[in-house]
C-alpha positions as a Python dict, from the first residue, in 0.01 Angstrom:
ca = {
    (1, 'X'): (0, 0, 0),
    (2, 'X'): (152, -122, 328),
    (3, 'X'): (69, 48, 656),
    (4, 'X'): (348, 283, 779),
    (5, 'X'): (549, 154, 1072),
    (6, 'X'): (513, 496, 1239),
    (7, 'X'): (222, 728, 1170),
    (8, 'X'): (218, 1074, 1331),
    (9, 'X'): (-92, 1284, 1261),
    (10, 'X'): (-142, 1651, 1358),
    (11, 'X'): (54, 1605, 1681),
    (12, 'X'): (37, 1905, 1916),
    (13, 'X'): (188, 1948, 2262),
    (14, 'X'): (206, 2255, 2486),
    (15, 'X'): (361, 2328, 2823),
    (16, 'X'): (121, 2455, 3087),
    (17, 'X'): (192, 2677, 3385),
    (18, 'X'): (-55, 2751, 3664),
    (19, 'X'): (-322, 2583, 3453),
    (20, 'X'): (-264, 2818, 3161),
    (21, 'X'): (-144, 2707, 2820),
    (22, 'X'): (203, 2841, 2753),
    (23, 'X'): (463, 2753, 2491),
    (24, 'X'): (355, 2528, 2204),
    (25, 'X'): (652, 2292, 2170),
    (26, 'X'): (508, 2063, 1902),
    (27, 'X'): (269, 2226, 1656),
    (28, 'X'): (53, 2002, 1432),
    (29, 'X'): (339, 1773, 1330),
    (30, 'X'): (258, 1498, 1079),
    (31, 'X'): (479, 1238, 912),
    (32, 'X'): (494, 865, 844),
    (33, 'X'): (786, 623, 829),
    (34, 'X'): (790, 300, 622),
    (35, 'X'): (958, -22, 728),
    (36, 'X'): (1337, -36, 713),
    (37, 'X'): (1398, 337, 670),
    (38, 'X'): (1668, 528, 861),
    (39, 'X'): (1535, 873, 949),
    (40, 'X'): (1733, 1157, 1110),
    (41, 'X'): (1537, 1400, 1324),
    (42, 'X'): (1721, 1733, 1327),
    (43, 'X'): (1657, 2074, 1479),
    (44, 'X'): (1807, 2330, 1715),
    (45, 'X'): (1784, 2289, 2092),
    (46, 'X'): (1427, 2344, 2207),
    (47, 'X'): (1283, 2274, 1862),
    (48, 'X'): (1055, 1996, 1987),
    (49, 'X'): (1257, 1690, 1883),
    (50, 'X'): (1273, 1520, 2223),
    (51, 'X'): (909, 1603, 2300),
    (52, 'X'): (802, 1441, 1973),
    (53, 'X'): (1015, 1135, 2047),
    (54, 'X'): (860, 1109, 2394),
    (55, 'X'): (513, 1099, 2238),
    (56, 'X'): (618, 837, 1981),
    (57, 'X'): (740, 624, 2272),
    (58, 'X'): (426, 684, 2477),
    (59, 'X'): (622, 858, 2753),
    (60, 'X'): (393, 1159, 2724),
    (61, 'X'): (55, 1224, 2564),
    (62, 'X'): (-26, 1489, 2302),
    (63, 'X'): (-278, 1765, 2362),
    (64, 'X'): (-425, 1669, 2026),
    (65, 'X'): (-336, 1450, 1732),
    (66, 'X'): (-244, 1084, 1720),
    (67, 'X'): (55, 851, 1706),
    (68, 'X'): (47, 490, 1588),
    (69, 'X'): (346, 256, 1606),
    (70, 'X'): (300, -64, 1406),
    (71, 'X'): (-69, 19, 1402),
    (72, 'X'): (-87, 27, 1781),
    (73, 'X'): (-86, 295, 2052),
    (74, 'X'): (277, 384, 2140),
    (75, 'X'): (270, 240, 2492),
    (76, 'X'): (138, -94, 2370),
    (77, 'X'): (412, -119, 2106),
    (78, 'X'): (678, -29, 2366),
    (79, 'X'): (549, -266, 2635),
    (80, 'X'): (540, -555, 2387),
    (81, 'X'): (904, -490, 2292),
    (82, 'X'): (817, -415, 1929),
    (83, 'X'): (944, -58, 1970),
    (84, 'X'): (1254, 13, 2178),
    (85, 'X'): (1443, 329, 2263),
    (86, 'X'): (1797, 429, 2348),
    (87, 'X'): (1787, 759, 2536),
    (88, 'X'): (2075, 980, 2647),
    (89, 'X'): (2072, 888, 3014),
    (90, 'X'): (1895, 694, 3285),
    (91, 'X'): (1743, 349, 3275),
    (92, 'X'): (2039, 161, 3427),
    (93, 'X'): (2082, 11, 3774),
    (94, 'X'): (2422, 123, 3908),
    (95, 'X'): (2472, -170, 4149),
    (96, 'X'): (2414, -440, 3887),
    (97, 'X'): (2695, -572, 3671),
    (98, 'X'): (2663, -538, 3296),
    (99, 'X'): (2582, -907, 3258),
    (100, 'X'): (2329, -901, 3544),
    (101, 'X'): (2156, -604, 3383),
    (102, 'X'): (2126, -782, 3050),
    (103, 'X'): (2006, -1104, 3214),
    (104, 'X'): (1739, -920, 3414),
    (105, 'X'): (1601, -739, 3109),
    (106, 'X'): (1622, -1057, 2899),
    (107, 'X'): (1415, -1243, 3159),
    (108, 'X'): (1148, -971, 3148),
    (109, 'X'): (1124, -1006, 2768),
    (110, 'X'): (1151, -1385, 2761),
    (111, 'X'): (1476, -1346, 2569),
    (112, 'X'): (1736, -1532, 2777),
    (113, 'X'): (1860, -1702, 2463),
    (114, 'X'): (1973, -1368, 2317),
    (115, 'X'): (2203, -1266, 2605),
    (116, 'X'): (2525, -1407, 2456),
    (117, 'X'): (2446, -1266, 2113),
    (118, 'X'): (2394, -906, 2227),
    (119, 'X'): (2699, -915, 2454),
    (120, 'X'): (2911, -1021, 2158),
    (121, 'X'): (2751, -786, 1906),
    (122, 'X'): (2803, -480, 2124),
    (123, 'X'): (3153, -575, 2249),
    (124, 'X'): (3055, -600, 2616),
    (125, 'X'): (3252, -915, 2706),
    (126, 'X'): (3558, -731, 2839),
    (127, 'X'): (3355, -549, 3105),
    (128, 'X'): (3052, -778, 3146),
    (129, 'X'): (3139, -840, 3514),
    (130, 'X'): (3186, -471, 3590),
    (131, 'X'): (2923, -282, 3786),
    (132, 'X'): (2734, -33, 3574),
    (133, 'X'): (2837, 258, 3797),
    (134, 'X'): (3202, 177, 3721),
    (135, 'X'): (3152, 181, 3344),
    (136, 'X'): (3245, 478, 3129),
    (137, 'X'): (2979, 682, 2953),
    (138, 'X'): (3055, 510, 2625),
    (139, 'X'): (3035, 165, 2784),
    (140, 'X'): (2700, 249, 2942),
    (141, 'X'): (2572, 367, 2606),
    (142, 'X'): (2675, 38, 2442),
    (143, 'X'): (2492, -144, 2722),
    (144, 'X'): (2178, 55, 2641),
    (145, 'X'): (2202, -55, 2277),
    (146, 'X'): (2235, -417, 2386),
    (147, 'X'): (1931, -389, 2613),
    (148, 'X'): (1725, -232, 2335),
    (149, 'X'): (1801, -523, 2102),
    (150, 'X'): (1706, -801, 2346),
    (151, 'X'): (1339, -801, 2245),
    (152, 'X'): (1430, -807, 1873),
    (153, 'X'): (1233, -484, 1811),
    (154, 'X'): (1092, -380, 1476),
    (155, 'X'): (1140, -10, 1555),
    (156, 'X'): (1436, 164, 1721),
    (157, 'X'): (1409, 521, 1848),
    (158, 'X'): (1747, 676, 1931),
    (159, 'X'): (1804, 1009, 2108),
    (160, 'X'): (2163, 1131, 2057),
    (161, 'X'): (2275, 767, 2017),
    (162, 'X'): (2650, 823, 1979),
    (163, 'X'): (2695, 1070, 2266),
    (164, 'X'): (2990, 951, 2472),
    (165, 'X'): (3124, 715, 2204),
    (166, 'X'): (3471, 755, 2055),
    (167, 'X'): (3523, 776, 1679),
    (168, 'X'): (3578, 404, 1630),
    (169, 'X'): (3277, 311, 1843),
    (170, 'X'): (3061, 558, 1648),
    (171, 'X'): (3175, 406, 1321),
    (172, 'X'): (3094, 54, 1440),
    (173, 'X'): (2758, 167, 1578),
    (174, 'X'): (2646, 303, 1242),
    (175, 'X'): (2770, -7, 1060),
    (176, 'X'): (2548, -217, 1286),
    (177, 'X'): (2255, 20, 1239),
    (178, 'X'): (2290, -15, 861),
    (179, 'X'): (2279, -393, 899),
    (180, 'X'): (1972, -368, 1122),
    (181, 'X'): (1791, -145, 871),
    (182, 'X'): (1884, -379, 585),
    (183, 'X'): (1722, -658, 788),
    (184, 'X'): (1397, -457, 797),
    (185, 'X'): (1430, -269, 1123),
    (186, 'X'): (1305, 91, 1121),
    (187, 'X'): (1531, 350, 1286),
    (188, 'X'): (1463, 709, 1387),
    (189, 'X'): (1743, 905, 1551),
    (190, 'X'): (1784, 1256, 1685),
    (191, 'X'): (2139, 1387, 1678),
    (192, 'X'): (2352, 1700, 1705),
    (193, 'X'): (2610, 1542, 1472),
    (194, 'X'): (2485, 1671, 1138),
    (195, 'X'): (2755, 1473, 957),
    (196, 'X'): (2599, 1154, 1097),
    (197, 'X'): (2265, 1242, 944),
    (198, 'X'): (2442, 1326, 618),
    (199, 'X'): (2633, 997, 613),
    (200, 'X'): (2379, 748, 745),
    (201, 'X'): (2020, 872, 708),
    (202, 'X'): (1808, 803, 403),
    (203, 'X'): (1573, 1081, 502),
    (204, 'X'): (1589, 1392, 720),
    (205, 'X'): (1306, 1562, 907),
    (206, 'X'): (1395, 1918, 1011),
    (207, 'X'): (1193, 2062, 1298),
    (208, 'X'): (1210, 2423, 1414),
    (209, 'X'): (994, 2589, 1680),
    (210, 'X'): (771, 2284, 1693),
    (211, 'X'): (698, 2266, 1319),
    (212, 'X'): (841, 2051, 1042),
    (213, 'X'): (1017, 2286, 800),
    (214, 'X'): (1163, 2021, 567),
    (215, 'X'): (1115, 1649, 517),
    (216, 'X'): (1270, 1430, 251),
    (217, 'X'): (1584, 1268, 111),
    (218, 'X'): (1902, 1458, 192),
    (219, 'X'): (1974, 1554, -169),
    (220, 'X'): (1623, 1693, -209),
    (221, 'X'): (1657, 1906, 105),
    (222, 'X'): (1996, 2039, -3),
    (223, 'X'): (1858, 2138, -342),
    (224, 'X'): (1537, 2291, -207),
    (225, 'X'): (1714, 2526, 33),
    (226, 'X'): (1986, 2690, -171),
    (227, 'X'): (1979, 2451, -458),
    (228, 'X'): (2305, 2363, -624),
    (229, 'X'): (2538, 2517, -874),
    (230, 'X'): (2599, 2358, -1211),
    (231, 'X'): (2881, 2508, -1412),
    (232, 'X'): (3031, 2419, -1747),
    (233, 'X'): (3224, 2562, -2038),
    (234, 'X'): (2961, 2623, -2308),
    (235, 'X'): (3089, 2814, -2613),
    (236, 'X'): (2820, 3034, -2765),
    (237, 'X'): (2554, 2941, -2509),
    (238, 'X'): (2223, 3128, -2493),
    (239, 'X'): (2185, 3259, -2139),
    (240, 'X'): (1818, 3334, -2207),
    (241, 'X'): (1757, 2970, -2298),
    (242, 'X'): (1945, 2845, -1991),
    (243, 'X'): (1765, 3088, -1760),
    (244, 'X'): (1435, 2940, -1877),
    (245, 'X'): (1520, 2585, -1771),
    (246, 'X'): (1300, 2446, -1489),
    (247, 'X'): (1453, 2509, -1146),
    (248, 'X'): (1715, 2761, -1263),
    (249, 'X'): (1731, 3066, -1034),
    (250, 'X'): (2024, 3261, -1175),
    (251, 'X'): (2276, 3241, -1459),
    (252, 'X'): (2621, 3397, -1437),
    (253, 'X'): (2898, 3413, -1697),
    (254, 'X'): (3275, 3418, -1660),
    (255, 'X'): (3428, 3395, -2007),
    (256, 'X'): (3299, 3073, -2166),
    (257, 'X'): (3214, 2921, -1826),
    (258, 'X'): (2852, 2953, -1727),
    (259, 'X'): (2725, 2886, -1374),
    (260, 'X'): (2361, 2811, -1299),
    (261, 'X'): (2208, 2824, -952),
    (262, 'X'): (1931, 2562, -960),
    (263, 'X'): (1697, 2352, -748),
    (264, 'X'): (1714, 2071, -1007),
    (265, 'X'): (2086, 2007, -1061),
    (266, 'X'): (2046, 1658, -1209),
    (267, 'X'): (1799, 1774, -1474),
    (268, 'X'): (2009, 2079, -1562),
    (269, 'X'): (2330, 1876, -1589),
    (270, 'X'): (2154, 1623, -1812),
    (271, 'X'): (2023, 1901, -2037),
    (272, 'X'): (2366, 2063, -2071),
    (273, 'X'): (2534, 1736, -2162),
    (274, 'X'): (2267, 1620, -2406),
    (275, 'X'): (2142, 1944, -2562),
    (276, 'X'): (2445, 2177, -2567),
    (277, 'X'): (2816, 2164, -2642),
    (278, 'X'): (2899, 2179, -2270),
    (279, 'X'): (3216, 2024, -2131),
    (280, 'X'): (3416, 2038, -1807),
    (281, 'X'): (3089, 2021, -1613),
    (282, 'X'): (3092, 2063, -1235),
    (283, 'X'): (2806, 2017, -986),
    (284, 'X'): (2831, 2154, -632),
    (285, 'X'): (2551, 2090, -382),
    (286, 'X'): (2465, 2261, -56),
    (287, 'X'): (2587, 2076, 254),
    (288, 'X'): (2331, 1945, 499),
    (289, 'X'): (2479, 2179, 761),
    (290, 'X'): (2420, 2477, 529),
    (291, 'X'): (2063, 2360, 480),
    (292, 'X'): (2015, 2324, 855),
    (293, 'X'): (2139, 2680, 917),
    (294, 'X'): (1934, 2833, 637),
    (295, 'X'): (1613, 2654, 733),
    (296, 'X'): (1652, 2763, 1094),
    (297, 'X'): (1741, 3124, 1010),
    (298, 'X'): (1468, 3148, 746),
    (299, 'X'): (1203, 3046, 998),
    (300, 'X'): (1343, 3291, 1256),
    (301, 'X'): (1327, 3573, 1000),
    (302, 'X'): (968, 3491, 906),
    (303, 'X'): (869, 3488, 1274),
    (304, 'X'): (1023, 3835, 1323),
    (305, 'X'): (845, 3970, 1014),
    (306, 'X'): (513, 3833, 1139),
    (307, 'X'): (569, 4001, 1476),
}
């Protein structure tokens, strides 16, 4: 079995005040990411997303636990250019032109031969001679993407990557990210655009109050939270039999149409089609946004009960 590209083990981080341990912002977080996977990191503000990303990048150190990126300490992977990040702000010299910025970073990475390619790929030619301080927020963000790609990294860490981009630029960005993942690059991104996670991620990690509350493929997370509904017209169906199917929570009847609330919609639909006289079958899944809300509220409710 190949070594994960990113391995996070029992990561814990607290904020301290006057030498005293205060809020635990990341609480024993563990996950691994294989090569070429696109992972969305979701959670409400203050959940611990950015703090976790900082530790994966080596920008801060955990109180306990360990992070490995490509089998190396995070700072080593970042300094070698194997792992690159695109953060929301900072990191640009306002008095440099766009081209000068790219050339300077390319020289540091020994990547002068990639300057023309990244300028073209990220549509920077039309403002390459413009000073960075004169560029719009979206243009500066595209410049950050170009800079991140100069070292030909194996891992990309993105924090709110499409902030400041218009709809067309966002669409092009995700097309390029798909191409990069298909080429074997591993991508982790934190975003407030839940529809982006729904559309582009292969896997979602939900974090709330410093803990991972769900981790897996989007369809699995949707089903595990509220499940899905499978309904069909089934003349003479046995509700007792249907209620006993694995994953079925409830069975409701409206005439000949029966609706099942289930955590295993694919298995239930297959059973109905193969083992009953069902027809006009419909499957409706929970949206990722619904899952996000329920996971967050469920954890809040448990915390109140514990208090």
